[in-house]
C-alpha positions as CSV (number, residue, x, y, z in Angstrom):
1,M,5.2,20.5,-9.3
2,F,4.5,24.1,-8.1
3,F,6.2,25.3,-5.0
4,L,7.1,28.7,-3.7
5,S,10.7,29.7,-3.9
6,P,12.5,30.5,-0.6
7,I,12.1,34.2,0.2
8,K,15.4,36.0,0.6
9,E,14.4,39.7,0.4
10,K,15.8,41.7,3.2
11,N,12.4,43.4,4.1
12,C,10.3,40.2,3.9
13,H,9.2,39.1,7.4
14,I,6.8,36.3,7.6
15,N,4.4,38.1,10.0
16,S,4.3,41.4,8.2
17,K,1.5,42.6,5.9
18,W,4.2,44.0,3.6
19,Y,5.6,40.4,3.2
20,I,2.2,39.0,2.4
21,E,1.3,41.6,-0.2
22,N,4.7,42.1,-1.8
23,C,6.7,38.9,-1.4
24,L,4.2,36.1,-1.0
25,F,1.3,36.9,-3.2
26,P,3.3,37.6,-6.3
27,R,4.9,34.2,-6.1
28,M,1.8,32.2,-5.2
29,N,-0.2,30.1,-7.6
30,K,-3.5,31.8,-7.6
31,N,-5.1,29.1,-9.7
32,Q,-8.0,27.4,-7.8
33,E,-7.7,24.3,-9.9
34,T,-6.6,20.9,-8.6
35,I,-4.9,18.6,-11.1
36,I,-6.3,15.0,-11.1
37,I,-3.8,12.4,-12.3
38,D,-6.1,9.4,-12.6
39,S,-5.2,5.9,-13.8
40,D,-5.7,6.8,-17.4
41,A,-3.3,9.7,-17.1
42,V,-0.8,7.5,-15.2
43,N,-0.9,4.9,-17.9
44,E,-0.6,7.5,-20.7
45,I,2.5,8.9,-19.0
46,I,4.1,5.5,-18.9
47,I,3.2,4.7,-22.5
48,K,4.7,8.0,-23.7
49,K,7.8,7.9,-21.5
50,G,8.4,4.2,-21.6
51,L,8.4,1.7,-18.7
52,N,12.2,1.7,-18.5
53,K,12.5,5.4,-18.5
54,V,9.9,5.8,-15.8
55,M,11.6,3.2,-13.6
56,D,15.0,4.6,-14.1
57,D,13.8,8.2,-13.3
58,L,12.0,7.0,-10.2
59,T,15.0,4.9,-8.9
60,S,17.4,7.8,-9.4
61,S,15.0,10.3,-7.9
62,L,14.5,8.1,-4.8
63,E,18.2,7.6,-4.4
64,R,18.8,11.3,-4.6
65,A,16.0,12.0,-2.1
66,L,17.5,9.5,0.4
67,S,20.9,11.0,0.0
68,E,19.6,14.5,0.6
69,Y,17.1,13.6,3.3
70,N,17.2,15.8,6.4
71,S,14.6,15.3,9.2
72,E,14.8,19.0,10.0
73,D,13.4,19.9,6.6
74,T,11.1,16.9,6.0
75,H,8.9,15.6,8.8
76,I,7.6,12.0,8.4
77,P,5.6,10.5,11.3
78,A,4.8,6.8,11.4
79,R,1.7,5.9,9.4
80,S,-1.5,5.4,11.3
81,G,-4.9,3.9,10.5
82,F,-7.4,1.1,11.1
83,N,-6.9,-2.6,10.8
84,Y,-9.7,-5.1,11.1
85,K,-10.6,-8.8,10.5
86,K,-14.3,-8.3,9.5
87,P,-16.0,-8.2,7.1
88,F,-12.6,-9.2,5.6
89,L,-9.0,-9.0,6.8
90,G,-7.6,-5.6,5.9
91,L,-6.5,-2.2,6.8
92,V,-6.8,1.4,5.7
93,E,-3.9,3.7,6.6
94,W,-2.7,7.2,6.0
95,M,1.0,8.0,5.3
96,P,1.8,11.7,5.8
97,L,4.9,13.7,5.0
98,M,5.6,17.5,5.3
99,K,8.3,19.2,3.3
100,K,8.6,22.4,5.2
101,G,7.7,25.5,3.2
102,E,6.5,23.4,0.2
103,E,4.0,20.6,0.5
104,V,2.2,18.1,2.6
105,V,1.8,14.7,0.9
106,I,-0.6,12.1,2.2
107,K,-1.1,8.7,0.8
108,V,-4.2,6.7,1.9
109,V,-3.7,3.0,1.3
110,G,-5.9,0.0,1.7
111,Y,-4.5,-3.5,2.1
112,H,-7.0,-6.3,1.6
113,P,-5.4,-9.7,0.6
114,E,-8.7,-11.3,-0.4
115,N,-9.4,-8.5,-3.0
116,P,-8.1,-10.4,-6.1
117,E,-10.1,-13.6,-5.4
118,L,-13.3,-12.0,-4.1
119,F,-13.6,-8.7,-5.9
120,K,-11.1,-9.0,-8.8
121,V,-9.3,-5.8,-7.8
122,P,-5.7,-5.4,-6.5
123,T,-4.7,-6.2,-3.0
124,I,-3.4,-2.7,-2.5
125,L,-5.6,0.3,-3.4
126,S,-4.5,3.9,-2.8
127,T,-4.6,7.5,-3.6
128,I,-1.9,10.2,-3.1
129,S,-2.7,13.9,-2.4
130,S,-0.4,16.9,-2.3
131,Y,-1.2,20.2,-0.5
132,D,0.4,23.6,-0.6
133,T,1.7,24.4,2.9
134,H,1.1,28.1,2.3
135,T,-2.6,27.9,1.8
136,G,-3.7,24.3,2.2
137,H,-4.8,24.2,-1.4
138,L,-5.0,20.7,-2.9
139,N,-2.4,20.8,-5.7
140,H,-2.7,17.2,-7.0
141,L,-4.7,14.1,-6.5
142,L,-3.1,10.9,-7.9
143,D,-3.9,7.3,-8.5
144,G,-1.7,5.5,-6.0
145,V,-2.2,1.9,-7.1
146,L,0.3,1.7,-9.9
147,L,2.5,4.4,-8.3
148,T,2.8,2.3,-5.1
149,A,3.9,-0.8,-7.0
150,L,6.4,1.3,-9.0
151,R,7.9,3.0,-5.9
152,T,8.1,-0.3,-4.0
153,G,10.0,-1.8,-6.8
154,A,12.3,1.2,-7.0
155,S,12.9,1.1,-3.2
156,S,14.0,-2.5,-3.4
157,A,16.3,-1.7,-6.3
158,V,17.9,1.2,-4.3
159,A,18.3,-1.0,-1.2
160,T,19.7,-3.8,-3.3
161,K,22.2,-1.5,-4.8
162,L,23.3,-0.5,-1.3
163,M,23.6,-4.0,0.2
164,A,23.9,-6.7,-2.5
165,N,26.9,-8.1,-4.1
166,P,27.4,-6.0,-7.3
167,D,28.0,-9.2,-9.3
168,S,24.7,-10.7,-8.4
169,E,23.1,-12.6,-11.3
170,I,20.3,-14.7,-9.8
171,L,17.2,-13.1,-8.5
172,G,14.7,-15.1,-6.4
173,I,11.0,-14.1,-6.1
174,I,8.8,-15.5,-3.4
175,G,5.3,-14.3,-4.0
176,C,4.1,-13.7,-7.6
177,G,1.5,-11.1,-7.1
178,A,1.5,-7.5,-8.4
179,Q,4.6,-6.5,-6.5
180,S,6.7,-9.3,-8.1
181,V,6.5,-7.6,-11.5
182,T,8.0,-4.2,-10.4
183,Q,10.5,-6.0,-8.1
184,I,11.9,-7.9,-11.1
185,H,11.7,-4.8,-13.4
186,A,13.4,-2.4,-11.0
187,I,16.2,-4.7,-9.8
188,S,17.0,-5.9,-13.3
189,R,17.6,-2.2,-14.3
190,L,20.5,-2.0,-11.8
191,F,21.9,-5.6,-11.9
192,D,22.8,-7.9,-14.8
193,I,20.3,-10.5,-13.8
194,E,20.6,-13.7,-15.8
195,E,17.9,-15.8,-14.2
196,V,14.8,-15.3,-12.1
197,L,13.6,-18.1,-9.8
198,Y,10.1,-17.7,-8.6
199,Y,7.6,-19.4,-6.3
200,D,4.0,-18.8,-5.1
201,S,1.7,-21.0,-3.2
202,D,-0.9,-20.2,-5.9
203,Q,0.0,-22.1,-9.1
204,A,-2.0,-19.8,-11.3
205,S,0.0,-16.8,-10.1
206,M,3.2,-18.6,-11.0
207,D,1.9,-19.6,-14.4
208,S,0.9,-16.1,-15.3
209,L,4.1,-14.3,-14.3
210,K,5.8,-14.6,-17.6
211,E,2.9,-13.1,-19.4
212,R,2.7,-10.2,-16.9
213,L,6.4,-9.5,-17.4
214,A,6.0,-9.4,-21.2
215,P,5.7,-5.5,-21.5
216,I,9.1,-5.2,-19.9
217,D,10.8,-7.3,-22.6
218,L,13.4,-8.8,-20.3
219,D,16.2,-10.9,-21.7
220,I,16.3,-13.1,-18.6
221,T,15.6,-16.8,-18.0
222,L,12.5,-17.3,-15.9
223,R,12.1,-20.6,-13.9
224,Q,9.6,-21.8,-11.4
225,A,11.4,-23.2,-8.3
226,S,10.8,-24.2,-4.7
227,I,11.5,-21.9,-1.8
228,E,14.4,-24.2,-0.9
229,E,16.0,-23.8,-4.3
230,I,15.5,-20.1,-4.3
231,L,17.2,-19.7,-0.9
232,E,20.2,-21.9,-2.0
233,Q,20.8,-20.4,-5.5
234,S,19.8,-16.8,-5.4
235,D,22.1,-13.8,-4.9
236,I,19.1,-11.5,-4.3
237,I,15.6,-12.4,-3.1
238,S,12.4,-10.3,-2.8
239,T,9.6,-11.7,-0.7
240,A,6.2,-10.1,-1.4
241,T,3.5,-12.4,-0.1
242,S,0.1,-12.0,1.5
243,I,0.9,-14.5,4.3
244,E,-1.7,-14.1,7.1
245,P,-0.7,-12.5,10.4
246,H,0.7,-15.0,12.9
247,K,1.1,-17.6,10.1
248,G,4.7,-16.8,9.3
249,P,7.5,-17.4,8.6
250,L,7.4,-18.6,5.0
251,F,10.2,-21.1,5.8
252,E,12.2,-22.2,8.9
253,Q,15.3,-23.9,7.6
254,Y,17.6,-22.3,5.1
255,N,20.9,-22.7,3.3
256,C,22.0,-19.6,1.4
257,K,25.0,-17.8,-0.1
258,A,27.2,-15.8,2.3
259,H,26.3,-12.6,0.4
260,L,22.6,-13.1,0.0
261,H,20.5,-10.0,0.1
262,I,16.7,-10.2,0.8
263,N,14.1,-7.4,0.3
264,A,11.4,-8.3,2.7
265,V,8.4,-6.5,1.2
266,G,5.4,-8.4,2.4
267,A,5.4,-7.5,6.1
268,D,2.9,-4.7,6.4
269,F,0.6,-5.7,9.3
270,P,1.1,-6.2,13.0
271,G,1.8,-9.9,13.5
272,K,2.7,-10.5,9.9
273,F,6.2,-11.4,8.9
274,E,7.8,-13.6,6.2
275,L,11.3,-14.4,7.4
276,P,12.4,-16.7,10.3
277,K,13.8,-15.0,13.4
278,S,17.0,-17.1,13.2
279,L,17.8,-15.7,9.7
280,L,17.2,-12.1,10.8
281,Q,19.4,-12.6,13.9
282,N,22.2,-13.9,11.6
283,S,21.8,-11.0,9.1
284,K,22.5,-7.3,8.9
285,V,18.9,-5.9,9.0
286,C,18.3,-2.5,7.5
287,P,14.8,-1.0,8.1
288,D,13.3,1.6,5.8
289,F,11.6,3.4,8.7
290,L,12.4,2.0,12.2
291,D,9.3,3.4,13.9
292,Q,7.1,1.4,11.5
293,A,9.3,-1.7,11.1
294,V,9.1,-2.6,14.8
295,I,5.3,-2.6,14.6
296,E,4.5,-3.9,11.1
297,G,7.8,-5.2,9.6
298,E,10.3,-8.0,10.1
299,C,11.8,-6.0,12.9
300,Q,8.8,-6.7,15.2
301,Q,10.5,-10.0,15.8
302,L,13.8,-8.4,16.9
303,E,15.4,-6.6,19.9
304,S,16.8,-3.2,19.1
305,S,20.3,-4.5,19.3
306,D,19.6,-6.9,16.4
307,I,18.6,-4.0,14.1
308,G,21.1,-2.1,12.0
309,P,21.1,1.5,10.6
310,S,18.3,2.6,8.3
311,W,18.8,3.0,4.6
312,V,19.1,6.8,5.1
313,E,22.1,6.2,7.2
314,L,23.5,3.4,5.0
315,I,23.3,5.5,1.8
316,K,25.5,8.1,3.4
317,S,28.2,5.6,4.4
318,E,30.3,3.9,1.7
319,E,32.2,2.0,4.4
320,L,29.0,0.5,5.8
321,Q,27.8,-0.4,2.3
322,Q,31.0,-2.4,1.5
323,E,30.6,-4.2,4.8
324,Y,27.0,-5.1,4.0
325,K,27.8,-6.3,0.4
326,S,29.8,-9.2,1.8
327,S,27.2,-10.3,4.4
328,V,23.7,-11.7,4.5
329,T,21.5,-8.6,4.5
330,V,17.8,-7.9,4.9
331,F,16.0,-4.8,3.8
332,D,12.8,-4.5,6.0
333,S,10.6,-2.7,3.6
334,T,7.4,-1.5,5.3
335,G,6.8,1.5,2.9
336,W,7.9,5.0,3.8
337,A,6.1,8.2,2.9
338,L,9.2,9.7,1.4
339,E,8.9,7.1,-1.4
340,D,5.3,8.3,-2.1
341,Q,6.4,11.9,-2.2
342,V,9.1,11.1,-4.7
343,V,6.8,9.1,-7.1
344,A,4.0,11.7,-6.7
345,D,6.3,14.6,-7.5
346,L,7.8,12.7,-10.5
347,F,4.4,12.0,-12.0
348,A,3.2,15.6,-11.3
349,D,6.3,16.8,-13.3
350,Y,5.5,14.3,-16.1
351,T,1.9,15.6,-16.2
352,K,3.0,19.2,-16.6
353,E,5.5,18.3,-19.2
354,L,3.1,16.2,-21.3
355,G,0.0,18.4,-20.7
356,L,-2.0,15.6,-19.2
357,G,-4.3,15.4,-16.1
358,T,-7.7,16.8,-15.5
359,R,-8.1,20.2,-13.9
360,M,-11.0,20.6,-11.5
361,N,-12.2,23.2,-9.0
362,I,-12.7,21.0,-6.0
363,E,-12.5,23.6,-3.3
364,S,-15.3,26.1,-2.8
365,Y,-14.4,29.7,-2.5
366,S,-15.5,32.9,-4.2
367,S,-14.0,36.4,-4.8
368,D,-15.1,37.3,-1.3
369,E,-12.9,35.0,0.8
370,K,-14.9,35.8,4.0
371,N,-18.3,34.8,2.5
372,P,-18.9,31.0,2.4
373,Y,-22.1,31.7,0.4
374,G,-20.4,34.0,-2.1
375,A,-20.2,31.4,-4.9
376,I,-23.9,30.5,-4.4
377,H,-24.8,34.2,-4.7
378,Q,-22.8,34.6,-7.8
379,F,-24.5,31.5,-9.4
380,S,-27.9,32.9,-8.4
381,R,-27.2,36.2,-10.1
382,L,-26.1,34.5,-13.2
383,S,-29.2,32.3,-13.4
384,D,-31.5,35.3,-12.8
385,S,-29.9,37.3,-15.6
């Protein structure tokens, strides 16, 4: 992805005309084009790179971004948007991030749990855009549907690495929708998983999971199980359901291993949660982004004293990680814009490397930057000649 390098010249002052003409302009990308990385380009990238290579690159990139994260350099406000119950239950939200001196990344995401049944499209639809902070130019526009599923799986893998017993062998999946595929894929890349136990209230989703996992070519036993069995036998669990707001939790009673780690992925709506309060209060709870988690995540059930450090804090403390790996832990995964920046930048780099993507002049400006009609005038002169 194109960014300007930090300016270090002694005479370069941000407010000076000399700086603009001699330091900034020579380093700027003067190309008006925006690179569109649509679903075809995303799929071609994955075919050429390989699913495992992409997931491994994404997981390591995310882990590095978390380790290096500094709120002074990267500003991430809580996401905002609209949620509604008519004509169908859903929401459209925007998730912004600003990397100072480089880019602004904004993902716009729609969550509509009735999509698969009513419209035969995914529950989560999204696009990701990246803007140059020097000019406001739209650098890239990306399909965010597959990228969101990939980065959510990678996020759970990183969190699981931080909090789960390293000898974990049994993975439980509650909710067999689109997210279940990337959860299994990503976590199995970091752990020697021998068996996956899975459950969904929709039998058809359970029956189709093996086929949907076929492209990954996993050497893992897959077995349908009840929620009770999953809780009792699993070392790691990922919950990714479309349970309706105020209809949770998914279960009340539980009996689990002393080191069970849970990635709670499905809570993404006010009033929506998957886990019982009693389990949360008896666990070490790690939110991805506290400001969101207390509104839309499992943390909305808890007092602040019940919530532990975020994964940014956790990844920087090996002592805390060791403590968590011997306890029941919960990763409250509401989705954080840093994850979207990481996956967008990764696919922008892939696009450049492989020569993919569609280049378009979306923004309207002419050689006379002060004349909004300049381009029209130029076209008129061409058509008259």
